[in-house]
C-alpha positions in Angstrom: 11.1 -52.5 46.0 8.7 -49.6 45.5 8.2 -48.7 41.9 7.8 -45.0 41.5 5.2 -43.7 39.0 6.7 -41.8 36.1 6.1 -38.0 36.3 3.6 -36.6 33.9 5.0 -33.8 31.8 3.8 -30.4 32.8 1.2 -29.1 30.3 2.4 -25.6 30.8 6.0 -26.6 30.0 4.7 -28.2 26.7 3.0 -25.0 25.8 6.1 -23.0 26.5 8.2 -25.2 24.3 5.8 -25.0 21.3 4.0 -21.6 21.4 3.2 -21.7 17.7 1.3 -24.9 17.7 -1.9 -23.7 19.4 -3.7 -20.5 20.2 -4.1 -17.4 18.1 -1.5 -17.3 15.4 -0.9 -13.6 15.7 -0.4 -13.9 19.5 2.0 -16.8 18.9 3.9 -14.7 16.4 3.9 -11.9 18.9 5.3 -14.1 21.7 8.0 -15.4 19.4 8.9 -11.9 18.2 9.3 -10.6 21.8 11.4 -13.5 22.8 14.1 -12.7 20.2 14.7 -9.2 21.5 14.8 -5.8 19.8 13.9 -5.2 16.2 16.6 -6.0 13.7 17.4 -4.0 10.5 15.5 -6.7 8.6 12.4 -6.1 10.9 12.5 -2.4 10.1 12.8 -3.0 6.4 9.9 -5.4 6.7 8.0 -2.7 8.5 8.4 -0.4 5.5 6.3 -3.0 3.5 8.3 -2.9 0.3 5.7 -4.8 -1.6 3.5 -1.6 -1.5 6.2 0.6 -3.1 5.1 -0.1 -6.7 1.9 1.9 -5.8 4.2 4.9 -5.3 6.3 4.3 -8.4 3.5 3.6 -10.9 1.6 7.0 -10.7 4.8 9.0 -10.9 6.1 7.1 -13.9 2.7 7.4 -15.6 2.2 11.1 -14.7 5.7 12.0 -15.9 5.1 10.3 -19.2 1.8 12.2 -19.6 3.6 15.4 -18.7 6.1 14.8 -21.4 3.2 14.7 -23.9 1.8 18.0 -22.5 5.2 19.7 -22.8 5.2 19.0 -26.6 8.4 20.4 -28.0 10.0 21.6 -24.8 12.4 19.6 -22.6 11.2 17.4 -19.8 12.5 17.9 -16.3 14.2 14.8 -14.8 15.0 16.6 -11.4 11.3 17.3 -10.9 10.4 13.6 -11.7 13.0 12.4 -9.1 11.6 14.8 -6.5 8.0 13.6 -7.3 9.2 10.0 -6.9 10.8 10.8 -3.5 7.5 12.5 -2.3 5.5 9.4 -3.4 7.9 6.8 -1.9 8.4 8.7 1.4 4.6 9.1 1.8 4.0 5.4 1.1 6.7 4.3 3.6 5.6 7.0 6.1 2.0 5.8 6.0 3.1 2.2 6.4 5.0 3.0 9.6 2.2 5.3 10.8 -0.3 2.5 10.2 2.0 0.1 12.2 2.1 2.6 15.1 -1.6 3.5 15.2 -2.9 -0.1 14.8 -0.3 -1.3 17.3 -1.3 1.1 20.1 -5.0 0.5 19.5 -4.5 -3.2 19.8 -5.9 -3.9 16.3 -2.8 -5.9 15.4 -3.5 -8.3 18.3 -5.9 -10.1 15.9 -3.5 -10.2 12.9 -2.9 -13.4 11.0 -0.4 -11.8 8.6 3.2 -10.8 9.2 3.9 -9.4 12.7 4.1 -5.6 13.0 6.8 -3.7 14.9 4.5 -2.1 17.4 1.9 -4.8 17.8 4.4 -7.5 18.3 6.5 -5.6 20.8 9.6 -5.7 18.6 10.0 -1.9 18.7 8.8 0.8 21.1 5.8 2.7 19.8 7.6 6.1 20.1 10.4 4.8 17.9 8.0 3.6 15.2 6.2 7.0 15.4 9.5 8.8 15.0 10.4 6.8 11.9 6.9 7.4 10.4 7.2 11.2 11.0 10.7 11.2 9.6 9.5 9.8 6.3 6.6 12.1 6.2 9.1 14.9 6.8 11.2 13.7 3.9 8.1 13.8 1.7 7.4 17.4 2.9 10.9 18.6 2.1 10.9 17.0 -1.4 7.5 18.5 -2.0 8.7 21.9 -0.9 11.6 21.7 -3.3 9.1 21.1 -6.1 7.1 24.1 -5.0 10.2 26.3 -5.1 11.3 25.1 -8.5 7.9 25.4 -10.1 6.9 28.5 -8.2 3.4 27.0 -7.8 2.8 27.8 -4.2 -0.7 26.5 -4.1 0.9 23.0 -4.3 1.7 23.4 -0.6 -2.0 22.8 0.2 -2.0 19.7 -1.9 1.1 18.4 -0.1 -0.3 19.2 3.3 -3.6 17.4 2.4 -1.6 14.3 1.4 0.4 14.2 4.7 -2.8 14.7 6.7 -4.5 11.9 4.8 -1.4 9.7 5.4 -1.6 10.2 9.1 -5.4 9.9 9.6 -5.7 6.7 7.6 -5.4 4.8 10.9 -4.3 7.7 13.2 -6.3 10.1 15.3 -9.6 9.5 17.2 -11.6 8.7 14.1 -9.4 7.2 11.4 -11.1 7.0 8.0 -9.5 3.6 7.4 -11.7 2.3 10.2 -14.8 3.6 8.4 -14.6 2.0 5.0 -13.0 5.0 3.3 -9.5 3.6 2.8 -10.0 2.7 -0.9 -11.5 6.2 -1.6 -8.5 8.0 -0.2 -6.1 5.7 -1.8 -7.8 6.2 -5.2 -7.6 10.0 -4.8 -4.0 10.4 -3.4 -2.2 7.4 -4.9 -4.1 7.7 -8.1 -5.4 11.0 -9.2 -3.2 13.3 -7.1 0.1 11.4 -7.6 -0.4 11.0 -11.4 -1.8 14.5 -12.1 0.7 16.1 -9.8 3.6 14.4 -11.5 2.3 15.6 -14.9 1.7 19.1 -13.6 5.3 19.6 -12.2 6.6 18.7 -15.7 4.3 20.8 -17.9 2.4 23.1 -15.5 -0.7 21.5 -17.0 -2.7 18.3 -16.6 -3.9 16.5 -19.8 -6.4 13.8 -20.4 -3.6 11.2 -20.4 -2.7 12.1 -16.8 -6.3 12.1 -15.5 -7.3 8.8 -17.1 -4.0 7.3 -16.2 -4.6 8.4 -12.6 -7.9 6.6 -12.6 -6.1 3.4 -13.7 -3.3 3.7 -11.2 -5.8 4.6 -8.4 -8.0 1.6 -9.1 -5.0 -0.8 -9.0 -3.9 0.7 -5.7 -7.5 0.1 -4.4 -7.1 -3.6 -5.6 -3.9 -4.0 -3.5 -5.7 -2.5 -0.4 -8.7 -4.7 -1.0 -6.6 -7.9 -1.2 -4.9 -6.9 2.1 -8.2 -6.2 3.8 -9.9 -9.4 2.5 -7.0 -11.4 4.1 -7.7 -9.7 7.4 -11.5 -9.4 7.1 -12.4 -11.7 10.1 -9.7 -10.2 12.3 -10.6 -6.6 11.4 -14.3 -7.3 12.2 -13.3 -8.7 15.5 -11.2 -5.7 16.4 -13.8 -3.2 15.2 -11.9 -2.0 12.2 -14.6 -1.5 9.6 -12.8 -1.6 6.3 -14.7 -1.7 3.0 -14.2 -5.5 2.9 -15.8 -5.7 6.3 -18.7 -3.4 5.4 -19.6 -5.1 2.1 -18.6 -8.7 3.0 -16.0 -11.0 1.5 -18.1 -12.0 -1.6 -18.7 -8.5 -2.8 -15.1 -7.5 -1.8 -13.8 -10.2 -4.1 -15.9 -8.9 -7.0 -14.7 -5.4 -6.3 -11.1 -6.5 -6.4 -11.7 -7.9 -9.9 -13.3 -4.6 -11.0 -10.4 -2.6 -9.6 -7.9 -4.9 -11.4 -9.6 -5.0 -14.8 -11.0 -1.6 -15.5 -7.6 0.0 -15.9 -7.0 -2.2 -18.9 -10.0 -0.8 -20.6 -8.3 2.6 -20.2 -5.1 1.2 -21.7 -7.1 -0.2 -24.6 -8.6 3.2 -25.3 -5.2 4.9 -25.4 -4.0 2.1 -27.8 -6.2 3.7 -30.4 -4.0 6.8 -30.3 -0.7 5.2 -29.1 -0.3 1.9 -30.8 2.4 0.6 -28.4 -0.1 0.9 -25.6 -1.3 -2.6 -26.5 1.9 -3.8 -24.9 0.6 -2.7 -21.5 -2.0 -5.4 -21.8 0.7 -8.0 -21.1 0.2 -6.9 -17.4 -2.9 -9.0 -17.6 -0.6 -12.0 -17.2 -0.4 -11.0 -13.6 -3.8 -9.4 -13.2 -5.9 -12.3 -14.3 -4.3 -14.9 -12.0 -4.7 -12.4 -9.2 -8.4 -12.2 -9.9 -8.7 -16.0 -10.0 -6.8 -16.4 -6.8 -9.0 -13.8 -4.9 -12.2 -15.3 -6.1 -11.2 -18.9 -5.1 -8.9 -18.2 -2.1 -9.4 -20.1 1.1 -6.3 -19.1 3.0 -4.5 -15.9 3.9 -1.4 -17.1 2.1 -3.3 -17.2 -1.2 -4.5 -13.6 -0.7 -1.0 -12.5 0.0 0.1 -13.9 -3.4 -2.8 -12.0 -5.0 -1.6 -8.9 -3.3 1.9 -9.3 -4.7 0.5 -9.9 -8.2 -1.6 -6.8 -7.9 1.4 -4.7 -6.9 3.3 -6.2 -9.9 0.4 -5.3 -12.2 0.3 -1.7 -10.9 4.1 -1.3 -11.5 4.0 -2.8 -15.0 0.9 -0.8 -15.9 2.2 2.6 -14.6 5.7 2.3 -15.9 4.5 0.8 -19.2 1.8 3.4 -20.0 4.2 6.2 -18.9 6.8 5.0 -21.4 4.1 4.8 -24.1 3.1 8.4 -23.5 6.7 9.6 -23.3 8.0 7.9 -26.4 
């Protein structure tokens, strides 16, 4: 009786059964995403990157509170505040989808180790992601136009146009500034100074020191969130040619900058506590800010930096809303 040798399992079959056990994690995630078909509602919601939305809420709340101070004895304008919030939220979501589209078609997301993106993972067609991005930017434009009509400050059209252009060219176009280490600078300007001062201006048609200083604080916290994100992807961005500030200065300096971005805003809050005693309560946000700094300084994994990013977003929200309420009341 002839004994047959047992067949050896096919290595290719083993790799097919367990795509996530070896190889590049981003590519494994990409393969898994493609295999489960078109993007679901949950995938599109994830693509909006909800954890970044506090960066839109914080400056509007802070600026509105500062605007109430500038109004003095007159009434504040809740409709204008809501429209300003719509502008900020739509811009943030729009830039998130635009980033997904631009990075995806460039192949930058082929090196990702974070959550899979709609375009880069093949979950959604690039033209669909682009359409959603442009839709949200359009919503921001319409809300901004409504503010211009209400306030009759037509020069604000130029500010709104600049914000939309900045949102697109963060990773879009032939020479995106996000690939040249300028992401934090533009985030500081538009999600700090412009959003805060603009929210104050549409309330009082004036911008006071509360709004400008608060804009600095909100802008620095937005920079901290971006830095945490870029520190997580620093090796992958370097490999794909995406020269973020974290890539340019290196991880050690990037970690130090994150701590500066996180802590300087509390010096601003402490200054205003001399005039607004309840501003000391804003320092409770340090309960999230300090652990975020410790995590970033000591982090060894992408998961740790994601936690720091979430804590930084929470800090920005508490800081912006809290200081806005201090100014308003």
